[in-house]
N, C-alpha and C positions, 0 to 999 in steps of 0.2 A: 242841626249839629253834627259835625263829623267824629267827635268823641264820643263813645258811650261804653258805661261800666259793665262789663259781664265776667262772671265767675270771680269777682274781686279784682279784676284788672281791667284797664282802659284799653279798648278796640278802636281802631281809626279805619274810616269809612269814607274812601274818596272816590270821586266821580272825574272821569277822564273821557271827554268826547261819549258820555252817556253810557259808561262801562264803569260797573262799579268794582271798586280794588279795596278789599279789607286786609287787616295786618293786625295782630295783637303787639301792644306796646310793651307788654312785659311788666308794667309796673300799675300800682294803686295811686302812684302820685300825679297829681294833675298837671303839675309844671314839667314834670319829666316827661310825660306822655307826650303835652303839646310840642316838645324838642323833637321827640321821636317821629312826630307825625310830620313836622316840617322836613324832615329828612326823609321821610318815605315821599312826600310831594314832590320833591326835588329828584329824586330817582325815577319817578314814572314820569316826569316833564322831560328827563334827559332822553328815557327811553322813547318817549313817544317823537321827540325829534331827532332822533336818532344820532345825538350829539356823544362823539368819542368820549371814553373815560380813561382818565389818566391813569396808568397802572404799571408803573416800573416794577413791580413785584412779580409779573407775570412770568411764568418761564418761557424758555427759549423754546421747549417743547411744545407750548402752549400755543407761541407767537408762530411758529411753524405751520402748527394744522391751520391757524387762522389764515396766514399766508398761502396755503394750498387752496383753502376754500376758497376766499376771496380776491387775491389778488391776479389770477390766472397765470401762474407760474409757467414757464417753460422746462421742456425736458432737461434744460441744462442746470435749472434750480434743482429740479429734484435730484438728478444724479449727486450735484454737489452737498447735499442735507445728507448723504449717507455716511459721510466721515463726520459731520458738523454735529449730528444730533446724538451720536454717543458720547462725545465729551461736552456738548454745552445743554444737553437737555434738561437737565434740572436746576441752571442757573438761571437766577432771576435776570431780566433782560437791561434792569438798572444797576446791577452789577459788573456786567462784562468791561472790561478793562483792556488797553493796550497792553499791558501786562501778561494778562490771559491769553492774548494773541501770541506772544512770544513763547509762551508756554506749549500753547497748542501747537506752534511750527515745529518746537523740539520734540514734541510728542510723535508727531505724523513722521518725522524723520527717522525716528528711533524705531519705530513699529515696521517702517517699509523703506527702502532707497527710493527717494522722489526727488524729481527737479524742484527748484523753487518756484517755477511757473507754476506746476499744480498745486501746490499750497497756496500760493497768491490767488488761484482762481477759488479755492475754498473762502479764503478771506473776502475776496470781492463779493462773493455770494452772501456771505452772513452780514457786510456791510449793507450791502442792498436791502436785505429783508430787515436791517435795524432802521434804515431810511424808510421804509414803507410804515414800520410802528411810529416813527415819528408824522408822519404824514396821518396816520390813523389816530393821534392824539395820545397814544399809549406812551410815548417818551417825548421828553421835552428836548432831548438833542441826540444827536448819534454819537455816542463815544468814540468810534471808529473813525470819524469824520475827516482827520486829518493824520491817519494812519498812514507811515510810508512803508511801501512794499518792499520786499528784498529784490536786489536789482536780478534780472534774469538772463543768464546766457545765451547768445542768439544760437539758434541749432542751424545746422545745413540742411535745407529741405531737399529730399530727393524728387529728382525729377526723371520720368521715365522716357527713355528713347524709345525712337519709333521702331527700331529692331527688337527692343525687349516688348513693346508694346504688341507686335506680331506674333511674337512667341507664346506670349500669356494669352491672347485670344484663342490660339490653336488649341491650348490646353483646359480653357475655362470651359463649363457647362453652359447650355445655352441661354438660361435665365441669366446668369452671371456675364456672358458675352455681352448683352445688351446694354447691361449697367455699367461696363466698363466702357464701352462705345459712348455710351451718355454722357457718362462723369469727363471723360476724355474731350468730348466736342461741346460740352454746355459749362462744366466748372462747378456743376452742382453738388451739395452736399448728399451724404448717403440716405441721410431723414428725407431731403428734400426728394431725392429719387424715389424712394419707397412710399412717398404720399401721392405722387405725381398721377393723375388720373386721364382718361382718353379727352375727356371734355376740357382739359387744359392746354390741348394741343389745338391752335388754329390753322388748318391745312392750307386754305386758299392763301395766307397770309405767311404761311411757313415760320409759325412763331409757337415756341411753348412757353405757358405763363407758371412761374412759380408762385404757388400758392399757400405753402406751408415750409416757413423757412426758420430757421435759429433766430435771425435777426430782423428788425422792423425794417432796414434797408433792403432787406433780399423778399420781403414779403409783395407779391404780385409783380415781380419784375418780367420783364419780356426778354427772351433769350431767341435770336433769330435761329434758325435751323440750317445747319452746314448741309452740304448735297447728300454726303454719307447718311446722315441722320434723317433727312427727310424721307430718303429712300427705304430706310428701315423701319420707319414708323408707318410709310405708305403701304409696305408689304403686310403689315400686320393690323391695319386700322379696325378699330371698333369704334362704336357710338357711346359708349359709356363703361365706367369700372376701371381699376387700377391698371395700368401701363404694365407694371413689373409683376409677375406672379410666377410660383412655382407649382405645378400641375394643377394649375386655375385657384390658386390659393394664394391670400397675401403674403408676402416674404418679411419677416420679423426680424431675421439675422442673415448674413452672407459670411460670417464667420468663416466656416467650416469650409465652404464652398472657395472662398477666396485663400484661405492657407493652402489648400489642397493644389489649386491653380497654381500657385507661387511656387510649392514644391516641386510638381511636376514638370514647369516650365524652365527650373534651374536659374532663375534670374535673381536679382538681388532681392532680400527680402522687405518688400515696399508693403505699406499701408494703403487700405483703400483711399484715406483721404490724400494720399500724395498724388492721385490722379488729378486732383484741383489744383494742384500747385503745377502738374504739368500743363494743363489748360492754360494757368496764368503765365507760364514762362513761354509757351509757344505763342501764345498772343503778344509778348512781349518782343520774341524773335521776329513775328512777321510784322513787327512795326507799330502795333496797337499803343496809342497812349494810355497811361495811367489810370487816369478818370475814366475811361471808356471800359478799362479792364474791370476796375472795380463795380462800375454799374452793371457789367454783366456777372458778375460774381456776387452782389449784392452785399459788398463791402461799405463801411461807412467812407464818407471823405475825409482824407487826411489824418496826421496822427492820433488825434483825440478820439476816442472811440464814442462820444457824445456829439461830434461835430456834426452840423446840416449836411444832409445827403445832397450831392450836387445832380440834378436830373440830368441826363442826356438822352438826346434825342434818338429815336429808333434809326434814322438814316445812318446816324454815327455806328449805332450797335450793327446794322446790316454790313456797312464797310467793314468793320472789325472782323466780323464772321467770313466775309469773302475774302480778307487778306489772310485768314486763318485757312480756308479753305486752298490757298494758291500754294501756301506754305507747305502745308500737308501733302500736296499731291507732289510738289517739288521733293519733299525728304522721302517719301515712299518710290517716287521714280528713281532717286540716287539709291535707296536701298536695294532696288529690284536689279540695278546695275553691278552694285556690289555682290549681291548673291550669283548672277549669273558668271561675275570675272570669276568669282571663289569656284563655282562649279567648273569652269574652263580650265582653271589651274589644276583643280584635283584630277581632272581628266588628263590632262597633260602629264601630270605627274605618275599617274597611273600607268598611262602608254610608256613612259621612259622605264618605268620599273618592268612592267611587262617585255620590253624590248631586250632589257640585260638578262632576262630569264631565257 
């Protein structure tokens, strides 16, 4: 018998896998106690088989905590949760509507001057987490499934010239110089660079393997080393550990060093991410096809961010980097000739002014 009366009320005793669970039914009525016991058994069965429990009343704050603990979120998701949580934290996930998204967008714009693209990224993150809630059985459907995002204006992406690169490197600190050169010769993101280890470089094959990427397409991609990059890494070669460090310690931020270098070099105000755009543009100038550029940079294939990634064979990547090497050498030679001509012109002008005196 699983129901026993103690202290005037019925208690339920249920065995699951030889483990006894007990719970007071809180009633002296046998019929009600049996109904409560059935619910108790059902709860235990759900827990035993790890079945998801439909829970639209869960707050977005609770859902976010579960998402962070169990979904393996990327830094991108954690960053986007910073503005989302203060606004939606206490909101039951089953009550989030498209109307609330319009209100959130207005609130974001009123609080700070932002582009539509920035707010769109917030909403995409929110929608992603709600899709995860559907997969977990917490929601029946995603209320933002067919939400249309605001149209984004295309921005002109800054591309660094060879002349600006040389000036910037001349004013950058040693650890930043290496990061700049690697970014310009691989197109890797800042986070990818700071996570790279010496074990990820295959010196015999002259390859660097990206192991910590922002996107699934970029994870474990192989990038052939340019001649300059191969020489730079070979000069500092180590058996293990992080490639980029400052005073033998991991680098967590380059914001101050980057800002200082930009200011001292007196060039246009670039972002570090613009080095990635510069790499892509230089590949294009060197005649490298779009699919190969995407493969080197870890982009998804096609306009759809969920499109299947097209595999590009290593020989095609090597040929692309060879073309980039040739293009950069030609640009460097042209820059040196220009500098030489400028110096000769300045010397001639100075001589003429001296003769007049």
